[in-house]
C-alpha positions in Angstrom: 124.0 94.7 99.5 122.4 91.4 98.5 124.3 88.7 96.7 124.3 89.0 92.9 122.2 85.8 92.7 119.3 87.6 94.5 118.9 90.2 91.7 117.2 88.6 88.7 118.8 89.2 85.3 116.9 90.0 82.2 117.3 88.2 78.9 116.6 91.4 77.1 117.7 94.9 78.1 114.6 96.6 79.4 113.6 100.2 78.6 115.4 102.6 81.0 113.5 104.9 83.4 112.4 108.2 81.8 112.2 111.7 83.0 108.6 112.7 83.6 109.1 116.4 83.2 111.5 118.6 81.2 113.2 121.6 82.8 110.9 123.8 80.7 107.7 122.2 81.9 108.7 121.9 85.6 111.5 124.5 86.3 113.3 124.2 89.6 111.8 120.8 90.6 113.8 117.8 91.5 114.2 115.3 88.6 111.4 112.7 88.6 111.8 109.4 86.8 109.1 106.9 85.8 110.0 103.2 85.5 108.7 100.8 82.9 105.6 98.8 83.9 106.5 96.1 86.4 104.9 92.7 85.9 105.4 92.0 89.7 102.8 94.7 90.3 100.5 93.8 87.4 102.0 96.4 85.1 102.3 99.2 87.7 104.4 102.3 87.1 106.7 103.4 89.9 108.4 106.8 90.3 111.6 108.2 91.8 112.0 111.8 93.0 115.7 112.6 93.1 116.5 115.0 96.0 120.2 114.5 96.7 120.5 112.3 99.8 116.8 111.8 100.4 115.5 110.2 97.2 111.9 109.0 97.4 110.6 106.0 95.5 106.9 105.6 95.0 105.9 101.9 94.6 108.3 99.2 93.4 109.8 98.9 89.9 111.0 95.6 88.5 114.0 94.5 90.6 116.9 93.5 88.4 120.5 94.5 87.8 119.5 97.4 85.5 117.2 98.9 88.2 119.9 98.4 90.9 122.5 100.1 88.7 120.2 103.0 87.9 119.3 103.6 91.5 122.9 103.4 92.6 123.8 106.1 90.0 121.0 108.4 91.4 122.3 108.0 94.9 120.1 105.1 96.1 116.7 105.2 97.8 116.2 106.9 101.2 112.4 106.3 101.4 110.0 104.0 99.6 106.3 104.9 99.8 103.7 102.3 98.9 100.4 103.6 97.5 98.5 100.3 97.7 99.1 96.6 98.2 99.4 95.9 94.5 102.4 98.3 94.3 104.6 96.3 96.8 106.6 94.2 94.5 110.1 93.4 95.8 110.0 95.7 98.8 112.2 93.6 101.0 114.9 93.3 98.4 114.9 97.0 97.8 115.1 97.7 101.5 117.9 95.3 102.0 119.9 96.9 99.1 119.5 100.5 100.3 118.4 100.4 103.9 115.5 102.7 103.0 112.5 103.5 105.2 109.3 101.9 103.9 106.2 104.0 104.3 102.8 102.3 104.1 99.3 103.0 105.4 98.8 101.0 108.6 96.0 98.8 107.3 98.4 97.2 104.8 101.6 97.1 106.9 100.8 93.5 107.9 101.4 92.4 104.3 105.1 93.2 104.8 106.0 91.0 107.8 109.7 90.9 107.0 110.1 94.6 106.3 110.8 97.5 108.6 107.9 99.8 108.0 106.7 103.3 109.1 103.0 102.9 109.2 100.7 106.0 109.1 97.0 106.4 109.7 95.7 109.5 107.9 98.8 111.3 106.6 102.5 111.6 107.0 104.9 114.4 106.1 107.8 112.9 104.2 109.6 116.3 103.7 108.5 119.9 103.7 107.4 119.5 100.1 106.0 115.9 100.1 103.3 114.2 102.0 101.4 110.9 101.8 97.8 110.6 102.8 95.2 107.8 103.0 92.7 107.4 100.1 91.0 104.1 101.0 88.8 102.5 98.4 90.8 100.7 95.7 92.3 98.8 98.6 92.0 99.3 102.4 95.2 101.2 102.7 95.3 102.9 99.3 97.2 106.2 99.5 98.4 109.1 97.4 101.7 111.0 97.5 101.7 114.8 96.9 104.7 116.8 95.9 104.1 120.6 95.9 106.6 121.4 93.1 105.4 122.4 89.5 102.0 123.6 90.7 101.4 120.4 92.5 101.9 116.7 91.5 99.8 113.9 92.8 101.1 110.3 92.6 97.8 108.5 92.6 98.7 104.8 92.6 95.5 103.0 91.5 93.2 105.4 93.3 93.0 107.4 90.0 94.2 106.2 86.6 93.9 107.5 83.1 91.0 106.6 80.7 91.4 106.2 77.0 91.3 110.0 76.6 94.1 110.4 79.2 91.7 111.9 81.8 91.9 110.8 85.5 89.2 108.5 86.7 88.5 106.1 89.6 88.2 102.6 88.2 85.8 100.0 89.8 86.9 96.4 89.4 85.7 93.1 90.8 88.6 93.4 93.4 87.8 97.0 94.5 87.7 97.0 98.3 85.1 99.7 98.9 83.7 101.7 95.9 81.7 104.3 97.8 84.7 105.0 100.0 86.9 105.4 96.9 84.5 108.0 95.4 84.4 109.9 98.8 88.2 110.1 98.6 88.1 111.5 95.1 85.8 114.2 96.5 88.2 114.7 99.3 91.0 115.5 96.8 88.7 118.2 95.2 88.3 119.7 98.6 92.0 119.5 99.5 93.3 121.1 96.4 92.6 123.7 93.7 93.7 124.4 90.1 96.6 126.3 91.7 97.8 123.5 93.8 97.1 120.4 91.7 98.4 120.6 88.2 99.6 117.1 87.5 98.6 113.5 88.3 101.1 110.7 87.8 99.1 107.5 87.9 100.5 104.2 89.2 98.9 102.1 86.4 97.6 102.4 82.8 100.3 105.0 82.0 100.4 103.6 78.4 97.1 105.4 77.9 99.0 108.7 78.2 100.7 108.0 74.9 104.3 108.4 75.9 103.8 110.8 78.8 103.7 109.9 82.5 101.6 112.8 83.9 98.1 114.1 83.3 98.3 117.9 82.9 95.5 120.3 84.1 94.7 117.5 86.6 92.4 119.5 88.9 90.3 120.8 86.1 89.8 117.4 84.7 89.1 115.8 88.0 86.5 118.4 88.8 84.6 117.5 85.6 84.0 113.9 86.9 80.3 113.1 87.6 80.9 111.4 90.9 77.2 110.5 91.3 77.3 108.6 88.0 80.6 107.0 89.2 78.8 105.6 92.3 76.3 103.8 90.1 78.9 102.3 87.7 79.2 98.5 87.5 82.6 96.9 88.2 84.7 95.8 85.3 85.5 92.1 85.2 
């Protein structure tokens, strides 16, 4: 456990993590919490899948006493999966606190020199229900995490985020690593999944556009409506 001084305090009590799904909307699944946007990851949203002694965190929430207390109450963190370099935040501090395994695509492992990492190339099975796979484009080692519960949940990092209508889109910015590759990996998702295996997308950014929700429902149907050829020709946002 790190000394108290290494955990920043907050002048105001932040919003607590919230359950993403109710028991009615996702019966039988492990509880999934979404954390408030983290300024260390440019407003990114991180998630925690609570599965007894193998809790999985996806990207880093703000690291403070409130986050530490919440995670302790849930049983800590067993594994921490990073979806892209912008989601790293306070990885080292979280690993020091919980001794968790850090999973990251091998092209971005070098960005964590003081962290013990489990790098993967194309995909890695985290548990029988959860896998992480490479979706390069937004960044060289961008990845998505898939959880097979509830008809299929994709934690998309910044590979796919919601637009103003709450539909999933790839977003081209001035810092996008390789736009054509990102679009190809969107097509790959359509080939990997179906409406029966991909019901929800939980984005790693712009979750405020979901108006109080943290998941895009009917995700495969909405994703299949994208005009990928038009996306290829889009100009980057500044």
